[in-house]
LOLOMAR-990965 format. One record per residue: residue in one letter; x, y, z of N, C-alpha, C in turn; residue number from 1. Coordinates in steps of 0.001 Angstrom, whole numbers, plus 500000, padded with zeros to 6 digits. Example, Ala and Ser with C-alpha at 12.3 -4.5 7.8 and 13.67 -1.06 7.14 Angstrom:
// residues 2
  r     nxx     nyy     nzz    caxx    cayy    cazz     cxx     cyy     czz    k
  A  513190  494310  507800  512300  495500  507800  513200  496700  507800    1
  S  512850  497750  507080  513670  498940  507140  512900  500030  507870    2
***
This chain:
// residues 85
  r     nxx     nyy     nzz    caxx    cayy    cazz     cxx     cyy     czz    k
  X  210366  205878  256274  211435  206827  256484  212617  206113  257131    1
  X  213793  206476  256723  215011  205874  257255  215219  206293  258698    2
  X  215735  205393  259558  215971  205765  260955  217083  206800  261109    3
  X  217968  206925  260120  219072  207877  260180  219023  208840  258993    4
  X  218122  209810  259020  217978  210689  257863  219021  211799  257805    5
  X  219869  211910  258789  220805  213017  258851  222193  212586  258387    6
  X  222906  213433  257660  224238  213047  257174  225255  212848  258291    7
  X  224995  213376  259464  225910  213205  260589  226022  211738  260993    8
  X  224984  210951  260735  224963  209551  261142  225728  208647  260178    9
  X  225975  209108  258966  226678  208279  257993  228178  208522  258096   10
  X  228941  207475  257876  230397  207564  257982  230984  207851  256612   11
  X  231836  208859  256572  232575  209182  255357  234027  208783  255577   12
  X  234472  207729  254899  235826  207219  255101  236889  208175  254588   13
  X  236493  209181  253805  237446  210140  253255  237857  211201  254267   14
  X  237136  211289  255369  237454  212298  256372  238720  211918  257126   15
  X  239414  212942  257583  240615  212729  258385  240232  212286  259788   16
  X  241143  211630  260486  240846  211194  261854  240424  212333  262784   17
  X  241004  213515  262618  240609  214640  263469  239155  215030  263231   18
  X  238702  214945  261988  237300  215237  261686  236380  214162  262257   19
  X  236814  212905  262181  236015  211824  262756  235886  211991  264271   20
  X  236962  212418  264921  236897  212652  266364  235903  213755  266696   21
  X  235863  214815  265890  234906  215907  266116  233476  215413  265961   22
  X  233243  214572  264973  231898  214029  264762  231504  213129  265928   23
  X  232456  212351  266440  232180  211489  267594  231761  212339  268790   24
  X  232470  213431  269020  232117  214325  270131  230714  214897  269934   25
  X  230388  215312  268719  229046  215849  268445  227968  214794  268666   26
  X  228237  213575  268233  227257  212508  268418  227055  212174  269897   27
  X  228132  212189  270664  227996  211926  272101  227166  213021  272757   28
  X  227399  214266  272364  226587  215370  272908  225121  215227  272507   29
  X  224889  214794  271273  223518  214566  270819  222862  213459  271634   30
  X  223616  212411  271928  223073  211305  272717  222711  211767  274128   31
  X  223502  212648  274695  223205  213144  276039  221903  213922  276078   32
  X  221535  214552  274974  220274  215293  274915  219091  214388  274593   33
  X  219332  213386  273741  218255  212492  273317  218809  211074  273237   34
  X  218612  210320  274296  219181  208968  274367  218351  208004  273522   35
  X  218896  207646  272347  218205  206670  271521  219205  205718  270871   36
  X  218684  204652  270362  219480  203568  269796  220291  204034  268588   37
  X  219704  204851  267746  220351  205249  266490  221589  206106  266739   38
  X  221528  206970  267691  222678  207813  268002  223798  206974  268602   39
  X  223456  206064  269498  224472  205196  270099  225141  204332  269027   40
  X  224369  203833  268090  224949  203045  267003  225850  203902  266122   41
  X  225472  205145  265885  226296  206033  265075  227626  206317  265759   42
  X  227609  206481  267074  228862  206692  267813  229762  205464  267652   43
  X  229201  204295  267826  229992  203062  267696  230587  202931  266302   44
  X  229795  203185  265284  230259  203049  263904  231383  204045  263609   45
  X  231244  205263  264103  232275  206269  263866  233574  205931  264611   46
  X  233467  205399  265804  234679  204996  266531  235376  203863  265792   47
  X  234618  202904  265303  235220  201797  264547  235831  202294  263240   48
  X  235205  203277  262606  235774  203861  261383  237078  204580  261696   49
  X  237123  205249  262833  238351  205919  263247  239468  204895  263466   50
  X  239158  203811  264141  240160  202775  264391  240649  202123  263094   51
  X  239798  202024  262106  240160  201380  260844  240825  202336  259853   52
  X  240815  203625  260155  241354  204618  259227  242866  204442  259081   53
  X  243339  204526  257849  244773  204310  257593  245647  205443  258129   54
  X  245093  206635  258287  245871  207774  258797  245815  207911  260312   55
  X  245068  207049  260983  244962  207130  262440  246146  206424  263071   56
  X  247074  207224  263545  248276  206693  264196  248177  207004  265680   57
  X  248217  205974  266497  248139  206181  267940  248895  205057  268637   58
  X  249119  205259  269915  249790  204209  270682  248767  203144  271097   59
  X  249259  202073  271647  248404  200936  272002  247367  201330  273057   60
  X  247761  202148  274024  246837  202537  275088  245637  203299  274531   61
  X  245885  204224  273598  244777  204993  273024  243866  204108  272185   62
  X  244452  203190  271423  243638  202280  270625  242767  201397  271520   63
  X  243320  200935  272623  242540  200120  273565  241401  200936  274173   64
  X  241663  202197  274470  240606  203059  275004  239471  203219  273996   65
  X  239827  203414  272738  238787  203550  271716  238027  202236  271523   66
  X  238708  201119  271607  238016  199826  271489  237024  199620  272640   67
  X  237454  199953  273857  236543  199845  275004  235371  200808  274852   68
  X  235655  202001  274346  234592  202984  274135  233589  202493  273085   69
  X  234077  201877  272018  233181  201329  270995  232295  200236  271584   70
  X  232865  199393  272426  232081  198343  273077  231028  198949  273994   71
  X  231394  199988  274712  230452  200674  275600  229254  201200  274808   72
  X  229522  201848  273664  228424  202400  272866  227606  201306  272193   73
  X  228235  200187  271883  227490  199048  271341  226487  198543  272367   74
  X  226921  198466  273622  226016  198029  274688  224910  199053  274942   75
  X  225244  200333  274877  224206  201360  275046  223144  201247  273952   76
  X  223571  201010  272721  222613  200840  271630  221742  199610  271872   77
  X  222351  198538  272351  221615  197312  272627  220592  197527  273736   78
  X  220995  198220  274791  220064  198496  275905  218910  199361  275429   79
  X  219196  200381  274640  218137  201246  274130  217212  200498  273182   80
  X  217754  199563  272423  216936  198756  271532  215976  197897  272348   81
  X  216452  197320  273427  215609  196475  274259  214527  197286  274985   82
  X  214814  198541  275279  213824  199385  275936  212722  199835  275000   83
  X  212995  199840  273701  211991  200257  272710  210925  199188  272558   84
  X  211337  197940  272570  210406  196834  272305  209501  196585  273476   85
***
């Protein structure tokens, strides 16, 4: 079975940035209820997809905040991965 069987975990590049932000919020809430590696990785992937989206227009400060947030979730996924083994 795939570790990410839910469509919420997959990134759809066709979505608008506002929709990606909503999914990020939902994933963070999901992580708060069940802290696991797969959810943390999904948050990171969605943040990176938001940053790469052609319609995402923001100032430098907001982009830096999202980059730091993506790094934070990457580390959370790494820590959770190490706790599983």
